Backbone bond lengths (Angstrom), bond angles and torsions (degrees), N, CA, C in turn:
res aa  C-N    CA-C-N  psi(-1)  N-CA   C-N-CA  omega(-1)  CA-C   N-CA-C  phi
1 X - - - 1.440 - - 1.530 107.59 -
2 X 1.329 115.77 126.18 1.466 118.29 -179.99 1.526 110.68 -83.55
3 X 1.303 115.48 176.17 1.470 121.07 -173.54 1.526 111.92 -61.39
4 X 1.322 118.10 -42.72 1.469 121.06 -178.85 1.527 110.95 -63.05
5 X 1.321 116.43 -42.57 1.467 120.12 178.47 1.525 111.10 -65.17
6 X 1.322 116.58 -38.98 1.468 120.79 178.46 1.524 110.57 -63.94
7 X 1.329 116.53 -43.92 1.466 119.79 178.54 1.523 111.28 -64.22
8 X 1.320 117.00 -39.56 1.466 120.69 177.36 1.524 110.43 -63.28
9 X 1.318 116.90 -41.66 1.463 121.19 178.07 1.517 110.89 -63.88
10 X 1.332 116.86 -40.70 1.464 120.70 177.59 1.524 111.28 -62.10
11 X 1.323 117.19 -40.46 1.466 120.17 178.11 1.524 110.81 -66.72
12 X 1.320 117.44 -37.29 1.462 121.26 177.75 1.527 110.50 -65.23
13 X 1.320 116.50 -43.32 1.467 120.85 178.15 1.520 109.98 -62.62
14 X 1.333 117.23 -42.00 1.461 120.88 -179.88 1.530 110.88 -62.85
15 X 1.320 117.71 -41.39 1.462 119.41 178.92 1.526 110.99 -68.54
16 X 1.325 117.74 -32.51 1.463 120.51 176.63 1.527 110.46 -67.45
17 X 1.321 116.90 -39.23 1.465 121.01 177.08 1.528 109.80 -62.17
18 X 1.323 117.10 -43.90 1.465 120.41 177.86 1.526 111.19 -61.37
19 X 1.335 116.74 -39.46 1.468 120.68 178.25 1.530 110.75 -60.35
20 X 1.316 116.96 -47.94 1.463 120.08 -178.71 1.525 111.56 -67.69
21 X 1.330 117.59 -34.00 1.460 119.78 176.82 1.525 110.84 -65.35
22 X 1.333 116.99 -40.93 1.470 119.34 178.16 1.523 110.61 -68.02
23 X 1.317 116.56 -34.73 1.464 120.75 177.24 1.537 110.59 -63.86
24 X 1.337 116.56 -42.25 1.467 120.86 177.24 1.524 110.14 -62.59
25 X 1.336 116.84 -44.78 1.465 120.41 179.86 1.524 111.68 -61.76
26 X 1.338 117.13 -39.52 1.463 120.54 177.85 1.524 111.05 -63.48
27 X 1.318 116.65 -43.51 1.466 120.41 -179.43 1.526 111.33 -66.57
28 X 1.336 116.88 -40.55 1.466 119.95 177.69 1.526 110.75 -63.50
29 X 1.328 115.90 -42.29 1.459 119.88 178.54 1.530 110.35 -63.04
30 X 1.315 116.69 -40.92 1.462 121.10 178.86 1.524 110.42 -62.35
31 X 1.318 117.07 -39.28 1.469 120.24 179.38 1.530 111.78 -69.30
32 X 1.309 117.71 -31.35 1.461 120.83 -177.24 1.523 113.34 -85.79
33 X 1.349 116.53 -33.74 1.464 118.54 -173.55 1.522 113.75 -130.38
34 X 1.317 119.33 -15.28 1.456 121.81 -173.96 1.515 112.96 -100.30
35 X 1.325 114.17 -147.40 1.461 120.64 -177.17 1.520 111.85 -65.63
36 X 1.317 117.76 -27.72 1.462 121.18 177.74 1.517 112.24 -65.14
37 X 1.317 116.13 -24.72 1.456 121.03 177.21 1.525 110.63 -69.41
38 X 1.338 116.21 -34.30 1.464 121.76 -175.88 1.523 113.21 -92.10
39 X 1.322 117.39 -37.87 1.461 121.46 -171.42 1.527 111.31 -114.46
40 X 1.315 116.11 123.66 1.461 122.42 -177.53 1.533 111.72 -64.43
41 X 1.340 117.30 -37.57 1.461 120.06 -178.38 1.531 111.27 -64.55
42 X 1.315 116.93 -38.75 1.465 120.23 178.16 1.525 109.88 -70.69
43 X 1.339 116.94 -37.51 1.463 120.90 177.07 1.530 110.17 -60.30
44 X 1.338 117.33 -42.01 1.468 120.83 179.47 1.525 110.72 -64.36
45 X 1.335 117.02 -42.36 1.469 120.24 178.21 1.530 110.20 -62.92
46 X 1.327 116.29 -43.40 1.463 120.04 179.22 1.519 111.24 -63.83
47 X 1.331 116.99 -42.51 1.462 120.30 177.73 1.523 111.30 -61.25
48 X 1.326 116.10 -40.11 1.469 120.44 177.53 1.531 110.22 -64.40
49 X 1.329 116.88 -44.09 1.463 120.47 178.31 1.524 111.34 -61.83
50 X 1.326 117.11 -38.75 1.463 121.28 178.08 1.529 109.95 -62.88
51 X 1.322 116.22 -43.51 1.462 120.46 -179.86 1.530 111.29 -63.77
52 X 1.326 116.74 -45.08 1.467 120.98 179.59 1.528 110.46 -64.11
53 X 1.330 116.82 -44.18 1.466 120.04 179.70 1.520 111.17 -63.74
54 X 1.322 117.49 -36.61 1.468 120.69 177.36 1.525 110.94 -64.31
55 X 1.318 116.58 -39.34 1.466 119.97 177.56 1.524 110.39 -66.17
56 X 1.341 117.00 -37.70 1.463 120.44 177.49 1.529 110.64 -63.74
57 X 1.324 116.47 -42.94 1.468 120.07 178.39 1.519 110.59 -62.06
58 X 1.312 116.06 -42.53 1.464 119.86 179.07 1.522 111.13 -59.75
59 X 1.321 116.36 -45.03 1.471 120.52 179.88 1.526 111.27 -66.45
60 X 1.328 117.00 -40.88 1.461 120.17 178.24 1.525 111.39 -64.53
61 X 1.326 117.17 -37.74 1.465 120.66 176.53 1.522 110.93 -63.90
62 X 1.326 117.25 -37.55 1.469 120.39 176.69 1.519 110.38 -63.06
63 X 1.329 116.66 -45.54 1.465 120.32 178.39 1.526 110.86 -62.20
64 X 1.335 115.85 -41.44 1.459 120.71 -179.52 1.523 110.64 -60.49
65 X 1.336 116.57 -48.79 1.467 120.48 179.83 1.531 110.86 -62.01
66 X 1.316 116.89 -41.72 1.458 120.59 -179.45 1.533 110.80 -62.44
67 X 1.349 116.79 -42.14 1.457 119.88 179.93 1.520 112.09 -69.69
68 X 1.317 117.82 -34.85 1.460 119.53 179.82 1.527 111.46 -64.61
69 X 1.309 116.33 -28.95 1.470 119.79 177.96 1.533 111.96 -70.36
70 X 1.331 116.76 -23.38 1.468 119.59 -179.63 1.517 112.59 -83.83
71 X 1.347 117.79 -13.05 1.471 120.17 178.87 1.525 110.06 -69.16
72 X 1.314 114.69 143.29 1.466 119.59 -179.85 1.493 110.38 -115.18
């Protein structure tokens, strides 16, 4: 993978991280003020989605750090 492709991949990973962060924020907001506030089953689904999205962010951050080490 050449430098341009690596930089493009890093930008793609960064946008994916932003997507998952916004998804977490939406779910947290839903739990505090939306249907998750009223219904326990929706709160559990939102909590599960938050956990999965956090794991995705963690994995994407690992990939990001690994790719940054390959840049010259």
